[in-house]
gemmi code that builds the backbone of each chain (N, CA, C; Angstrom):
import gemmi

chains = {
    "A": [
        ("MET", (58.538, 12.248, 20.948), (59.319, 11.421, 21.779), (59.428, 10.073, 21.149)),
        ("ARG", (60.588, 9.371, 21.134), (60.658, 7.990, 20.488), (61.118, 7.056, 21.595)),
        ("LEU", (60.605, 5.660, 21.585), (61.182, 4.830, 22.714), (61.761, 3.647, 21.793)),
        ("ASP", (62.968, 3.348, 22.213), (63.578, 1.984, 21.803), (63.023, 0.752, 22.400)),
        ("HIS", (63.498, -0.225, 22.054), (63.020, -1.574, 22.760), (63.379, -1.714, 24.136)),
        ("ALA", (64.474, -1.177, 24.553), (64.868, -1.103, 25.996), (63.796, -0.445, 26.879)),
        ("ALA", (63.402, 0.807, 26.125), (62.493, 1.663, 26.910), (61.243, 1.014, 27.135)),
        ("LEU", (60.746, 0.289, 25.960), (59.559, -0.434, 25.961), (59.525, -1.475, 27.157)),
        ("ARG", (60.628, -2.229, 27.207), (60.772, -3.204, 28.253), (60.804, -2.720, 29.713)),
        ("ALA", (61.151, -1.516, 29.798), (61.116, -0.811, 31.251), (59.754, -0.582, 31.423)),
        ("LEU", (59.072, -0.239, 30.322), (57.519, 0.263, 30.752), (56.530, -0.868, 30.962)),
        ("LEU", (56.725, -1.820, 29.953), (55.733, -3.189, 29.772), (56.235, -4.221, 30.605)),
        ("PRO", (55.358, -4.882, 31.388), (55.665, -6.220, 31.997), (55.846, -7.430, 30.902)),
        ("HIS", (55.323, -7.342, 29.741), (55.240, -8.411, 28.893), (56.614, -8.950, 28.484)),
        ("ARG", (56.803, -10.241, 28.233), (58.221, -10.682, 27.778), (57.943, -11.742, 26.722)),
        ("TYR", (59.018, -12.218, 26.290), (58.843, -13.410, 25.144), (57.904, -14.397, 25.571)),
        ("PRO", (57.036, -15.014, 24.761), (56.728, -14.581, 23.507), (55.494, -13.648, 23.213)),
        ("MET", (55.269, -12.828, 24.576), (54.050, -12.129, 24.326), (54.360, -10.494, 24.296)),
        ("LEU", (55.607, -10.211, 24.245), (55.943, -8.744, 24.057), (55.987, -8.499, 22.516)),
        ("LEU", (54.773, -7.838, 22.088), (54.410, -7.819, 20.651), (54.483, -6.288, 20.245)),
        ("LEU", (55.530, -5.569, 20.707), (55.860, -4.285, 20.302), (57.352, -4.207, 20.088)),
        ("ASP", (57.874, -3.639, 19.053), (59.374, -3.504, 18.978), (59.834, -2.033, 19.439)),
        ("ARG", (59.002, -1.004, 18.940), (59.412, 0.372, 19.032), (58.481, 1.330, 18.982)),
        ("VAL", (58.582, 2.376, 19.531), (57.643, 3.472, 19.636), (58.210, 4.600, 18.644)),
        ("GLU", (57.637, 4.973, 17.631), (58.209, 6.028, 16.749), (58.077, 7.405, 17.316)),
        ("ASP", (56.836, 7.523, 17.789), (56.447, 8.914, 18.294), (55.319, 8.593, 19.155)),
        ("VAL", (55.252, 9.568, 20.356), (54.309, 9.567, 21.312), (54.099, 11.054, 21.788)),
        ("ALA", (52.808, 11.275, 21.712), (52.343, 12.566, 22.478), (51.445, 12.396, 23.674)),
        ("PRO", (52.155, 12.149, 24.930), (51.368, 11.842, 25.973), (49.961, 12.332, 26.154)),
        ("GLY", (48.986, 11.544, 26.428), (47.752, 11.974, 26.591), (46.906, 12.034, 25.290)),
        ("GLU", (47.562, 12.006, 24.119), (46.871, 12.032, 22.989), (47.131, 10.890, 21.906)),
        ("SER", (48.325, 10.502, 21.423), (48.559, 9.632, 20.453), (49.962, 8.932, 20.433)),
        ("LEU", (50.006, 7.902, 19.684), (51.298, 7.087, 19.633), (51.276, 6.428, 18.351)),
        ("THR", (52.593, 6.250, 17.740), (52.776, 5.266, 16.643), (53.737, 4.301, 17.106)),
        ("GLY", (53.103, 2.920, 17.071), (54.127, 1.905, 17.555), (54.406, 0.855, 16.309)),
        ("VAL", (55.526, 0.258, 16.557), (56.022, -0.511, 15.358), (56.171, -2.011, 15.822)),
        ("LYS", (55.740, -2.915, 14.985), (55.877, -4.361, 15.259), (56.237, -4.999, 13.896)),
        ("ALA", (57.438, -5.582, 13.922), (57.785, -6.405, 12.672), (57.487, -7.623, 12.952)),
        ("VAL", (56.895, -8.205, 11.889), (56.433, -9.741, 11.786), (57.382, -10.504, 11.157)),
        ("SER", (57.857, -11.509, 11.703), (58.973, -12.402, 11.195), (58.691, -13.839, 11.000)),
        ("GLY", (59.249, -14.462, 10.073), (58.862, -15.990, 10.027), (59.244, -16.853, 11.238)),
        ("CYS", (60.074, -16.156, 12.048), (60.611, -16.764, 13.263), (59.632, -16.770, 14.465)),
        ("GLU", (58.379, -15.981, 14.398), (57.592, -15.834, 15.261), (57.162, -17.188, 15.806)),
        ("PRO", (56.822, -17.358, 17.265), (56.501, -18.809, 17.669), (55.159, -19.219, 17.244)),
        ("CYS", (54.268, -18.136, 16.522), (53.033, -18.542, 16.134), (53.012, -19.525, 14.796)),
        ("TYR", (54.287, -19.303, 14.238), (54.454, -20.219, 13.028), (55.150, -21.378, 13.169)),
        ("ARG", (55.574, -21.659, 14.460), (56.027, -23.050, 14.735), (55.501, -24.121, 14.466)),
        ("GLY", (55.840, -25.225, 13.970), (55.099, -26.436, 13.870), (54.084, -26.608, 12.675)),
        ("ILE", (54.133, -25.688, 11.792), (53.121, -25.728, 10.517), (53.868, -26.720, 9.589)),
        ("ALA", (52.920, -27.597, 9.176), (53.524, -28.708, 8.097), (53.961, -27.922, 6.954)),
        ("GLU", (54.912, -28.793, 6.272), (55.483, -28.153, 4.907), (54.290, -28.138, 3.919)),
        ("GLY", (54.655, -27.271, 3.017), (53.693, -27.343, 1.806), (52.375, -26.637, 1.994)),
        ("GLN", (52.256, -25.729, 3.063), (50.945, -25.081, 3.377), (50.841, -23.834, 2.405)),
        ("PRO", (49.633, -23.439, 2.169), (49.456, -22.205, 1.243), (49.828, -20.944, 2.057)),
        ("ALA", (49.825, -19.837, 1.345), (50.377, -18.492, 1.938), (49.593, -18.124, 3.028)),
        ("ASP", (48.180, -18.307, 2.874), (47.093, -17.757, 3.863), (47.399, -18.446, 5.334)),
        ("ARG", (48.081, -19.634, 5.344), (48.413, -20.344, 6.744), (49.416, -19.437, 7.446)),
        ("TYR", (50.032, -18.545, 6.745), (51.056, -17.735, 7.326), (50.508, -16.431, 7.822)),
        ("ALA", (49.324, -16.188, 7.677), (48.730, -14.885, 8.003), (48.936, -14.842, 9.575)),
        ("TYR", (49.448, -13.429, 9.925), (49.505, -13.229, 11.428), (48.248, -13.334, 12.186)),
        ("PRO", (48.119, -14.098, 13.190), (46.936, -14.214, 13.927), (46.281, -12.884, 14.320)),
        ("ALA", (45.029, -12.764, 14.241), (44.273, -11.547, 14.632), (44.282, -11.171, 16.052)),
        ("SER", (44.410, -12.257, 16.823), (44.535, -12.096, 18.442), (45.759, -11.281, 18.678)),
        ("LEU", (46.810, -11.737, 18.057), (48.296, -11.145, 18.216), (48.283, -9.758, 17.799)),
        ("LEU", (47.721, -9.515, 16.701), (47.463, -8.056, 15.947), (46.829, -7.215, 16.959)),
        ("ILE", (45.825, -7.716, 17.604), (44.855, -6.810, 18.510), (45.878, -6.841, 19.786)),
        ("GLU", (46.430, -7.661, 20.107), (47.346, -7.750, 21.587), (48.279, -6.580, 21.150)),
        ("SER", (49.013, -6.619, 20.022), (50.098, -5.791, 19.567), (49.630, -4.182, 19.707)),
        ("PHE", (48.469, -4.008, 19.153), (47.934, -2.733, 19.188), (47.682, -2.415, 20.564)),
        ("GLY", (47.061, -3.096, 21.398), (46.739, -3.040, 22.810), (48.029, -2.661, 23.634)),
        ("GLN", (49.144, -3.276, 23.162), (50.416, -2.855, 23.956), (50.814, -1.641, 23.574)),
        ("GLY", (50.601, -1.115, 22.332), (50.823, 0.264, 22.097), (49.912, 1.273, 22.990)),
        ("ALA", (48.551, 0.922, 22.933), (47.659, 1.647, 23.750), (48.240, 1.755, 25.231)),
        ("ALA", (48.595, 0.604, 25.744), (49.089, 0.555, 27.070), (50.271, 1.561, 27.370)),
        ("VAL", (51.235, 1.515, 26.483), (52.322, 2.405, 26.485), (52.042, 3.844, 26.512)),
        ("LEU", (51.108, 4.223, 25.635), (50.530, 5.625, 25.523), (49.902, 5.914, 26.868)),
        ("TRP", (48.941, 5.044, 27.623), (48.359, 5.296, 28.632), (49.341, 5.596, 29.924)),
        ("LEU", (50.343, 4.501, 30.000), (51.304, 4.560, 30.923), (51.971, 5.990, 30.831)),
        ("LEU", (52.278, 6.463, 29.764), (52.979, 7.678, 29.524), (52.138, 8.899, 29.802)),
        ("SER", (50.959, 8.704, 29.900), (49.948, 9.851, 29.960), (49.626, 10.101, 31.326)),
        ("ARG", (49.814, 9.060, 32.234), (49.571, 9.221, 33.612), (50.598, 10.089, 34.524)),
        ("ARG", (50.079, 10.363, 35.597), (50.798, 10.969, 36.507), (52.078, 10.003, 36.786)),
        ("PRO", (53.314, 10.444, 37.094), (54.381, 9.603, 37.178), (54.270, 8.654, 38.529)),
        ("ASP", (53.596, 9.161, 39.372), (53.509, 8.537, 40.712), (52.282, 7.482, 40.718)),
        ("THR", (51.644, 7.258, 39.761), (50.532, 6.426, 39.641), (51.038, 4.988, 39.685)),
        ("ALA", (50.359, 4.275, 40.516), (50.725, 2.730, 40.515), (49.682, 1.855, 39.784)),
        ("GLY", (50.137, 0.654, 39.597), (49.355, -0.311, 38.919), (49.584, -0.432, 37.504)),
        ("LEU", (49.150, -1.518, 36.654), (49.454, -1.907, 35.391), (48.068, -1.822, 34.669)),
        ("PRO", (48.179, -1.504, 33.415), (46.933, -1.628, 32.450), (46.755, -3.058, 32.094)),
        ("MET", (45.350, -3.446, 32.239), (44.976, -4.697, 31.909), (43.996, -4.773, 30.796)),
        ("PHE", (44.120, -5.300, 29.622), (43.395, -5.191, 28.595), (42.009, -5.983, 28.966)),
        ("THR", (40.768, -5.289, 28.804), (39.551, -5.785, 29.063), (38.646, -6.098, 28.021)),
        ("ALA", (38.640, -5.289, 26.955), (37.719, -5.275, 25.974), (38.127, -4.665, 24.632)),
        ("ALA", (37.661, -5.254, 23.459), (37.851, -4.694, 22.142), (36.527, -4.656, 21.420)),
        ("ARG", (36.123, -3.435, 21.095), (34.596, -3.373, 20.366), (34.971, -2.756, 18.903)),
        ("ASP", (34.245, -3.511, 18.095), (34.276, -2.966, 16.658), (35.666, -2.928, 16.019)),
        ("VAL", (36.280, -4.007, 16.176), (37.635, -4.339, 15.537), (37.403, -4.839, 14.136)),
        ("THR", (37.979, -4.109, 13.088), (37.818, -4.575, 11.734), (39.063, -4.977, 11.071)),
        ("LEU", (39.181, -6.140, 10.676), (40.226, -6.670, 9.953), (40.250, -6.416, 8.446)),
        ("LEU", (41.164, -5.667, 7.896), (40.946, -5.311, 6.572), (41.806, -6.162, 5.479)),
        ("ARG", (42.913, -6.532, 5.947), (43.849, -7.554, 5.063), (44.789, -8.215, 6.081)),
        ("PRO", (45.187, -9.326, 5.565), (46.129, -10.262, 6.303), (47.441, -9.529, 6.327)),
        ("VAL", (48.138, -9.861, 7.421), (49.555, -9.393, 7.688), (50.578, -10.677, 7.594)),
        ("HIS", (51.506, -10.692, 6.884), (52.372, -11.872, 6.725), (53.835, -11.499, 7.009)),
        ("PRO", (54.584, -12.711, 7.186), (55.905, -12.410, 7.560), (56.723, -11.463, 6.735)),
        ("GLY", (57.525, -10.630, 7.315), (58.120, -9.620, 6.391), (57.382, -8.191, 6.545)),
        ("ASP", (56.128, -8.255, 6.936), (55.496, -6.959, 6.945), (56.099, -6.148, 8.249)),
        ("VAL", (55.847, -4.949, 8.077), (56.094, -4.086, 9.473), (55.013, -3.363, 9.658)),
        ("ILE", (54.287, -3.659, 10.834), (53.005, -2.903, 11.139), (53.418, -1.701, 11.925)),
        ("HIS", (52.567, -0.786, 11.495), (52.609, 0.588, 12.486), (51.158, 0.735, 12.921)),
        ("HIS", (51.226, 0.821, 14.396), (49.917, 1.055, 15.018), (49.832, 2.492, 15.166)),
        ("ARG", (48.694, 3.119, 14.759), (48.465, 4.577, 15.094), (47.304, 4.623, 16.303)),
        ("VAL", (47.797, 4.970, 17.458), (46.858, 4.776, 18.623), (46.330, 6.159, 19.056)),
        ("ARG", (45.173, 6.323, 19.230), (44.789, 7.550, 20.073), (44.036, 7.326, 21.533)),
        ("LEU", (44.353, 8.120, 22.356), (43.908, 7.847, 23.735), (42.653, 8.581, 23.587)),
        ("GLU", (41.559, 7.919, 23.723), (40.149, 8.568, 23.631), (39.630, 9.151, 25.118)),
        ("GLN", (39.841, 8.347, 26.026), (39.234, 8.856, 27.206), (39.696, 7.997, 28.511)),
        ("VAL", (39.997, 8.854, 29.495), (40.553, 8.246, 30.839), (39.396, 8.266, 31.715)),
        ("VAL", (38.728, 7.411, 32.283), (37.771, 7.502, 33.471), (38.567, 6.903, 34.637)),
        ("ASP", (38.032, 7.112, 35.835), (38.689, 6.520, 37.060), (39.148, 5.125, 36.855)),
        ("GLY", (40.417, 4.976, 36.583), (40.968, 3.534, 36.579), (40.784, 2.750, 35.434)),
        ("ALA", (40.215, 3.454, 34.208), (40.034, 2.597, 33.103), (40.171, 3.746, 31.852)),
        ("ALA", (40.871, 3.255, 30.864), (41.116, 3.955, 29.554), (40.543, 3.414, 28.285)),
        ("PHE", (40.297, 4.218, 27.389), (39.793, 3.821, 26.073), (40.699, 4.310, 25.025)),
        ("ALA", (40.955, 3.355, 24.050), (41.812, 4.093, 22.896), (41.173, 3.580, 21.566)),
        ("SER", (41.397, 4.272, 20.628), (40.988, 3.835, 19.186), (42.178, 3.930, 18.296)),
        ("GLY", (42.122, 3.641, 16.871), (43.105, 3.834, 15.996), (43.013, 2.677, 14.885)),
        ("SER", (44.176, 2.656, 14.136), (44.213, 1.794, 13.064), (45.524, 1.230, 12.936)),
        ("SER", (45.776, 0.080, 12.255), (46.976, -0.468, 12.046), (47.394, -0.586, 10.443)),
        ("TRP", (48.641, -0.225, 10.111), (49.010, -0.058, 8.714), (50.166, -0.976, 8.338)),
        ("VAL", (50.229, -1.442, 7.100), (51.544, -1.882, 6.584), (51.741, -1.151, 5.396)),
        ("GLY", (52.779, -0.249, 5.536), (53.191, 0.713, 4.376), (51.972, 1.673, 4.145)),
        ("GLU", (51.353, 1.758, 2.997), (50.160, 2.554, 2.848), (48.807, 1.983, 2.985)),
        ("GLN", (49.056, 0.772, 3.437), (47.610, 0.066, 3.557), (47.176, -0.244, 4.840)),
        ("ARG", (45.949, 0.147, 4.966), (45.501, -0.057, 6.527), (44.992, -1.541, 6.561)),
        ("VAL", (45.447, -2.131, 7.613), (45.132, -3.639, 7.685), (44.220, -3.797, 8.832)),
        ("ALA", (44.022, -2.862, 9.877), (42.891, -3.136, 10.802), (42.504, -1.698, 11.438)),
        ("GLU", (41.273, -1.801, 11.972), (40.736, -0.551, 12.445), (40.215, -0.930, 13.939)),
        ("PHE", (40.434, -0.103, 14.881), (40.012, -0.345, 16.242), (39.081, 0.696, 16.799)),
        ("ASP", (37.931, 0.398, 17.000), (36.896, 1.622, 17.313), (36.982, 1.766, 18.863)),
        ("SER", (37.272, 0.831, 19.566), (37.378, 0.963, 21.082), (37.951, -0.226, 21.756)),
        ("MET", (39.214, 0.159, 22.435), (39.963, -0.721, 23.254), (39.873, -0.252, 24.603)),
        ("MET", (39.473, -1.232, 25.471), (39.459, -0.710, 27.035), (40.382, -1.552, 27.830)),
        ("ALA", (40.964, -0.713, 28.749), (41.822, -1.363, 29.799), (41.460, -0.751, 31.062)),
        ("VAL", (41.807, -1.571, 32.220), (41.661, -1.089, 33.544), (42.933, -1.218, 34.292)),
        ("VAL", (43.103, -0.578, 35.358), (44.274, -0.448, 36.157), (44.145, -1.645, 37.101)),
        ("ARG", (45.160, -2.425, 37.211), (45.091, -3.413, 38.258), (46.436, -3.331, 39.100)),
        ("ALA", (46.505, -3.641, 40.266), (47.804, -3.587, 40.993), (48.846, -4.695, 40.506)),
        ("ALA", (50.116, -4.020, 40.254), (51.212, -4.873, 39.636), (51.312, -6.291, 40.248)),
        ("ASP", (51.128, -6.261, 41.541), (51.340, -7.687, 42.247), (50.236, -8.654, 41.973)),
        ("ALA", (49.037, -8.066, 41.548), (47.944, -8.921, 41.266), (48.048, -9.627, 39.761)),
        ("ILE", (48.946, -9.031, 38.975), (49.070, -9.507, 37.707), (50.349, -10.143, 37.546)),
        ("ALA", (51.366, -10.028, 38.198), (52.719, -10.520, 38.215), (52.678, -12.013, 38.243)),
        ("GLU", (53.693, -12.522, 37.470), (53.956, -14.063, 37.443), (54.250, -14.534, 38.877)),
        ("PRO", (53.548, -15.485, 39.260), (53.887, -15.963, 40.668), (55.378, -16.448, 40.805)),
        ("ALA", (55.985, -16.345, 42.075), (57.286, -16.667, 42.216), (57.564, -18.225, 41.892)),
        ("LYS", (58.524, -18.572, 41.394), (58.858, -20.033, 41.173), (59.540, -20.556, 42.438)),
    ],
    "B": [
        ("MET", (8.099, 13.310, 21.331), (8.817, 12.585, 22.573), (9.246, 13.601, 23.586)),
        ("SER", (8.899, 13.379, 24.717), (9.418, 14.378, 25.981), (10.970, 14.158, 25.852)),
        ("ASP", (11.611, 15.153, 26.785), (13.034, 15.184, 26.981), (13.437, 13.827, 27.664)),
        ("ARG", (12.499, 13.615, 28.565), (12.821, 12.331, 29.445), (12.884, 10.888, 28.499)),
        ("ASP", (11.843, 11.097, 27.745), (11.757, 9.755, 26.830), (12.932, 9.696, 25.808)),
        ("GLN", (13.276, 10.967, 25.381), (14.509, 10.885, 24.447), (15.657, 10.418, 25.246)),
        ("HIS", (16.025, 10.975, 26.400), (17.115, 10.598, 27.234), (17.124, 9.171, 27.418)),
        ("MET", (15.882, 8.565, 27.946), (15.782, 7.269, 28.189), (16.254, 6.404, 27.100)),
        ("GLU", (15.825, 6.785, 25.796), (15.972, 5.974, 24.720), (17.528, 6.110, 24.362)),
        ("GLN", (18.123, 7.173, 24.431), (19.622, 7.205, 24.102), (20.373, 6.319, 25.073)),
        ("LEU", (19.996, 6.625, 26.458), (20.730, 5.828, 27.488), (20.504, 4.204, 27.242)),
        ("ARG", (19.292, 3.899, 26.801), (18.918, 2.529, 26.501), (19.723, 1.967, 25.409)),
        ("GLU", (20.045, 2.840, 24.336), (20.968, 2.391, 23.225), (22.330, 2.075, 23.866)),
        ("ILE", (22.936, 3.117, 24.611), (24.089, 2.992, 25.252), (24.425, 1.647, 26.051)),
        ("VAL", (23.458, 1.445, 26.843), (23.482, 0.440, 27.759), (23.400, -0.962, 26.964)),
        ("ALA", (22.676, -1.084, 25.923), (22.355, -2.219, 25.112), (23.697, -2.488, 24.416)),
        ("GLU", (24.133, -1.570, 24.002), (25.420, -1.686, 23.233), (26.587, -2.341, 23.944)),
        ("VAL", (26.865, -1.865, 25.173), (27.727, -2.326, 26.093), (27.442, -3.722, 26.543)),
        ("LEU", (26.083, -4.134, 26.838), (25.603, -5.330, 27.373), (25.510, -6.378, 26.222)),
        ("GLU", (25.667, -5.842, 24.954), (25.481, -6.683, 23.741), (24.115, -7.222, 23.703)),
        ("MET", (23.072, -6.350, 23.931), (21.723, -6.821, 23.820), (21.125, -5.830, 22.756)),
        ("GLU", (19.710, -6.079, 22.348), (18.995, -5.242, 21.653), (18.391, -4.202, 22.582)),
        ("PRO", (18.272, -2.946, 22.059), (17.625, -1.945, 22.902), (16.402, -2.304, 23.499)),
        ("GLU", (15.384, -2.950, 22.782), (14.182, -3.227, 23.204), (14.191, -4.322, 24.401)),
        ("GLU", (15.313, -5.141, 24.459), (15.537, -6.039, 25.554), (15.899, -5.301, 26.775)),
        ("VAL", (16.305, -4.172, 26.876), (16.746, -3.527, 28.150), (15.445, -2.918, 28.710)),
        ("ALA", (15.028, -3.377, 29.893), (13.784, -2.946, 30.499), (14.362, -1.669, 31.471)),
        ("ASP", (13.345, -0.897, 31.775), (13.580, 0.309, 32.573), (14.167, -0.040, 33.878)),
        ("THR", (13.543, -0.991, 34.580), (13.957, -1.207, 35.942), (14.849, -2.556, 36.220)),
        ("ALA", (15.106, -3.222, 35.238), (15.853, -4.337, 35.406), (17.283, -4.191, 35.927)),
        ("ASP", (17.637, -4.857, 36.808), (19.202, -4.988, 37.363), (20.182, -5.451, 36.682)),
        ("PHE", (20.998, -4.527, 36.154), (21.917, -4.979, 35.212), (22.757, -6.199, 35.554)),
        ("VAL", (23.231, -6.285, 36.872), (23.953, -7.291, 37.380), (23.145, -8.693, 37.497)),
        ("GLU", (22.009, -8.438, 38.218), (21.198, -9.637, 38.452), (20.574, -10.185, 37.253)),
        ("GLU", (20.141, -9.297, 36.325), (19.280, -9.787, 35.289), (19.949, -9.934, 34.098)),
        ("TYR", (20.909, -9.080, 33.745), (21.703, -9.149, 32.526), (23.270, -9.645, 32.622)),
        ("GLU", (23.407, -10.076, 33.794), (24.883, -10.631, 34.099), (25.953, -9.559, 33.670)),
        ("ALA", (25.828, -8.216, 34.033), (26.606, -7.404, 33.880), (27.655, -7.440, 35.147)),
        ("ASP", (28.981, -7.107, 34.784), (30.055, -7.080, 35.873), (30.587, -5.742, 35.969)),
        ("SER", (31.626, -5.414, 36.826), (31.855, -4.037, 37.184), (32.722, -3.418, 35.940)),
        ("LEU", (33.271, -4.278, 34.982), (33.852, -3.666, 33.812), (32.912, -3.106, 32.906)),
        ("ARG", (31.705, -3.807, 32.649), (30.698, -3.239, 31.881), (30.232, -1.994, 32.490)),
        ("ALA", (29.958, -1.968, 33.759), (29.425, -0.765, 34.473), (30.445, 0.428, 34.218)),
        ("ILE", (31.666, 0.208, 34.353), (32.663, 1.386, 33.879), (32.615, 1.881, 32.532)),
        ("GLU", (32.300, 0.741, 31.568), (32.316, 1.115, 30.113), (30.858, 1.915, 30.027)),
        ("ILE", (29.905, 1.618, 30.540), (28.580, 2.250, 30.534), (28.942, 3.858, 31.034)),
        ("LEU", (29.498, 3.962, 32.146), (29.793, 5.295, 32.609), (30.665, 6.097, 31.843)),
        ("ALA", (31.630, 5.377, 31.130), (32.498, 6.108, 30.092), (31.760, 6.635, 29.114)),
        ("ARG", (31.019, 5.703, 28.354), (30.222, 6.305, 27.113), (29.291, 7.365, 27.439)),
        ("ILE", (28.676, 7.295, 28.721), (27.763, 8.292, 29.119), (28.636, 9.706, 29.221)),
        ("GLU", (29.592, 9.692, 29.979), (30.501, 10.739, 30.096), (30.936, 11.332, 28.770)),
        ("LYS", (31.215, 10.461, 27.794), (31.762, 11.015, 26.377), (30.594, 11.532, 25.732)),
        ("THR", (29.334, 10.976, 25.710), (28.229, 11.243, 24.867), (27.602, 12.696, 25.413)),
        ("TYR", (27.529, 12.794, 26.704), (26.957, 14.019, 27.279), (27.845, 15.135, 27.830)),
        ("LYS", (29.175, 14.713, 27.767), (30.190, 15.623, 28.165), (29.937, 16.001, 29.537)),
        ("VAL", (29.668, 15.054, 30.480), (29.570, 15.103, 31.871), (30.557, 14.579, 32.710)),
        ("GLU", (30.874, 14.818, 33.929), (31.713, 13.904, 34.797), (30.959, 13.431, 35.868)),
        ("ILE", (31.105, 12.192, 35.862), (30.158, 11.465, 36.952), (31.209, 10.805, 37.912)),
        ("PRO", (31.149, 10.985, 39.243), (32.086, 10.308, 40.018), (31.825, 8.803, 39.998)),
        ("GLN", (33.012, 8.096, 40.143), (32.898, 6.671, 40.092), (32.125, 6.052, 41.431)),
        ("ALA", (31.968, 7.019, 42.284), (31.219, 6.544, 43.324), (29.712, 6.226, 43.117)),
        ("GLU", (29.212, 6.876, 42.028), (27.935, 6.668, 41.553), (27.615, 5.301, 41.007)),
        ("LEU", (28.660, 4.751, 40.510), (28.388, 3.338, 39.786), (27.674, 2.510, 40.645)),
        ("ASN", (27.786, 2.540, 42.100), (26.870, 1.496, 42.742), (25.448, 1.705, 42.662)),
        ("GLU", (25.139, 2.919, 42.322), (23.714, 3.417, 42.271), (23.193, 2.995, 40.707)),
        ("MET", (24.129, 2.983, 39.880), (23.540, 2.962, 38.333), (23.491, 1.398, 37.961)),
        ("ARG", (22.460, 0.946, 38.702), (22.180, -0.624, 38.413), (21.014, -0.903, 37.625)),
        ("SER", (20.246, 0.081, 37.112), (19.187, -0.080, 36.077), (19.122, 1.037, 35.112)),
        ("LEU", (18.459, 0.973, 34.143), (18.241, 2.159, 33.147), (17.615, 3.383, 33.923)),
        ("LYS", (16.695, 3.029, 34.649), (15.963, 4.117, 35.453), (16.999, 4.901, 36.288)),
        ("ALA", (17.765, 3.981, 36.995), (18.657, 4.560, 38.034), (19.787, 5.478, 37.267)),
        ("VAL", (20.180, 4.855, 36.111), (21.327, 5.560, 35.385), (20.737, 6.884, 34.930)),
        ("HIS", (19.545, 6.883, 34.623), (18.986, 8.114, 33.974), (18.930, 9.318, 35.189)),
        ("GLU", (18.472, 8.731, 36.353), (18.418, 9.596, 37.639), (19.877, 10.204, 37.952)),
        ("VAL", (20.819, 9.390, 37.962), (22.061, 9.935, 38.094), (22.669, 10.828, 37.109)),
        ("VAL", (22.408, 10.493, 35.800), (23.055, 11.367, 34.724), (22.185, 12.789, 34.721)),
        ("ALA", (20.845, 12.624, 35.071), (20.164, 13.897, 35.093), (20.686, 14.753, 36.124)),
        ("ARG", (21.090, 14.218, 37.161), (21.609, 15.024, 38.239), (22.982, 15.825, 37.914)),
        ("TYR", (23.793, 14.978, 37.134), (25.013, 15.619, 36.887), (25.001, 16.469, 35.566)),
        ("ALA", (24.040, 16.114, 34.621), (24.051, 16.819, 33.405), (23.047, 17.971, 33.492)),
        ("GLY", (22.360, 18.270, 34.591), (21.300, 19.135, 34.774), (20.146, 19.052, 33.958)),
        ("TRP", (19.801, 17.787, 33.595), (18.545, 17.648, 32.958), (17.339, 17.910, 33.862)),
        ("GLN", (16.281, 18.681, 33.235), (15.027, 18.784, 34.031), (13.939, 17.904, 33.872)),
        ("ASP", (14.362, 16.703, 33.675), (13.394, 15.715, 33.090), (12.316, 15.314, 34.247)),
    ],
}
model = gemmi.Model(1)
for chain_id, residues in chains.items():
    chain = gemmi.Chain(chain_id)
    for i, (resn, *xyz) in enumerate(residues, 1):
        res = gemmi.Residue()
        res.name, res.seqid = resn, gemmi.SeqId(i, " ")
        for name, pos in zip(("N", "CA", "C"), xyz):
            atom = gemmi.Atom()
            atom.name, atom.element = name, gemmi.Element(name[0])
            atom.pos, atom.b_iso = gemmi.Position(*pos), 0.0
            res.add_atom(atom)
        chain.add_residue(res)
    model.add_chain(chain)
structure = gemmi.Structure()
structure.add_model(model)
structure.setup_entities()
């Protein structure tokens, strides 16, 4: 099963600038998912950088890479639950994350996510992120818990 | 090492890893919440790791009891059928 951007927006509550997943290429509910995030020089994280900075100043922030992987894990979990299940996944812990090489504007990241375990109201995922043939990060354990949607939603303006 | 000692050491390692402590710092009867500042998320993580390691299912209702290493051992022994 493949999910385009519109389908992701229907599943995830995240929006600009924190919707960090562009597409899902393949998902086997209850098992695994491959999600895609294209990094561009237009990302808000590159705003306001002074002229003349070296290339490493444009490395994609690790926090956003981890969040992006986590959103892939969230989609996998949401599609693995019974359809009538309420609540949204909230990312709570990452353990043993290894960053292997930096990601730069122009790179297309593929997150390969496995759903490891679902315990009452909590889920654990693992996997790795790739740019082309190169592995850029490994995730040993990512944990999320279910919270009621209205407990997470943006307060009314 | 007896079965009980072996299980206690394995459980001590799981708890230590989740609470980000050294195994030798986790005392048998110390309360995770009061003495190690654990919260309900850490408790669920401990439960999940135990379920995965020993391939047992422990109802979430037991979480309230699993407040020390000794208490964790008692609960797991019950569901895993350990004769410790």
